[in-house]
C-alpha angles and dihedrals in degrees: 000000000000115000120250114234091029131111120239112269098251101129119179098244136123114252136187117259114260140159114259136190125217112220141161088280086071097051124125117258141196113293095027114142121194119192109203129194113206128202134182111134099052108037122196123235092258128125131200088248132207130315120239140069130315098024124165122215130182117195102174135115099041125148113230127215094203142345122235132172140209121216120199117210134187106250089240091061093065123071115289094236087063099043091045088065090063108028091164092063123091099188141042125200126207144143110276088235096049120071093168103071132051140171110215113223134199121193126188138146090288099055151283114303135187106218097181151315129261127193141166114239112204090225105033103029123218115017129180133202108190128186110227084199105036123234113246114225091182134341128220136271101024121173136148114315093013110147122191134171120206133183128200126190135187136173110186132170114196130185117248136176112219114137108295092345113105106172145019129208122205122187112191133179125188126194114188131181117200117200121181091207104161144026132188142101123325125194115202135160086277095055140268122312144164103264140191118213120215122197109208117194111184132180125182135187126192144178121210128185139158137227118227120196089222107035103025124224120359126231108283113257113211123207135173141178143176126226135186127194136172118211130191114210127188132186121271100034133076097218135064114262091215132020123187121193108203144184106266092220100056109004091243113155117257096168140353143198122205125190106231102169134016133176127178134201095003103159101201115207124210105196134146091235093053117049134151119204141210096022116201093043130191107176104010145335135211127224129186124211144119122323113256092022114142117236134192139176114219125193125218091267091062095254122138105232098176136009143168148140123271109246094186139012090272122047129184118210125194113225100167089110094054123096115250113267145077124318137171120236112205124187119190127188123187113279095002135102112263115257115223137189136171116247123198115205114201 
């Protein structure tokens, strides 16, 4: 079990190349936060590289178009009318800034699965798009030369408001082949790690048609597409550290996602006796808490970059010398559970 109030064990060190296996012990968990840098307009001089053992990959130096993030919640954290739609799911994933849209996740010894999507429509309220055959994000155990085939199926009718059209039906089928085709050492903005590469070939076919209050259902419109991605997985985190989206003909990169920060099990506490402000901070921030409490600032690699003891109920901490990014502020008083909060330094 991963430890609450601890950063994920992705230390920026050089390690020897070794085969790894991805298992349920590496699954995402509630309170995980993944910070993702996305690129598509300025592509780095990377390639997907070769399959096989003992590969070396370097995913540093890229320019990003935008940064996004993924927050993992315990299903009980979200509203009950959402979680009740997917009682089999333990987790929900969303953007930290978006409380209207969730992917519902189920994790067991066989893998991580997306069972459906829930979102709040401003006109129609709560809408749900379930998979009757769940979509596999990764299956366990996965090691070098593992090959798996997964299907996912959904048939969803949603209300719309477009002239006399009042609903849309979308029938979608995914077929995905996962191949763990390489292992080696991957260097990313987080450090250098033993990594397992998964090649994900996905094809999907769909049928979409609309209901008109006057003319009835329209003629079904079929569509289809093929997609290929390469993902680099490491032990200790439930999300790939790098994902390349490539041209299926020649494996040239058309977009990429790089994990640039990850925390796990940070149980943030919102209490009147523990506040951080301003947040984000550029020069300094203040925190209030108990006198004699120990405080520390931890970076995304698990290193304590500043620490001290609170001399009064309000303490000011200078962060002008810290690099911009995300940190964890942890305050511990004797005999009490540590209080944690994320801090953004600009």
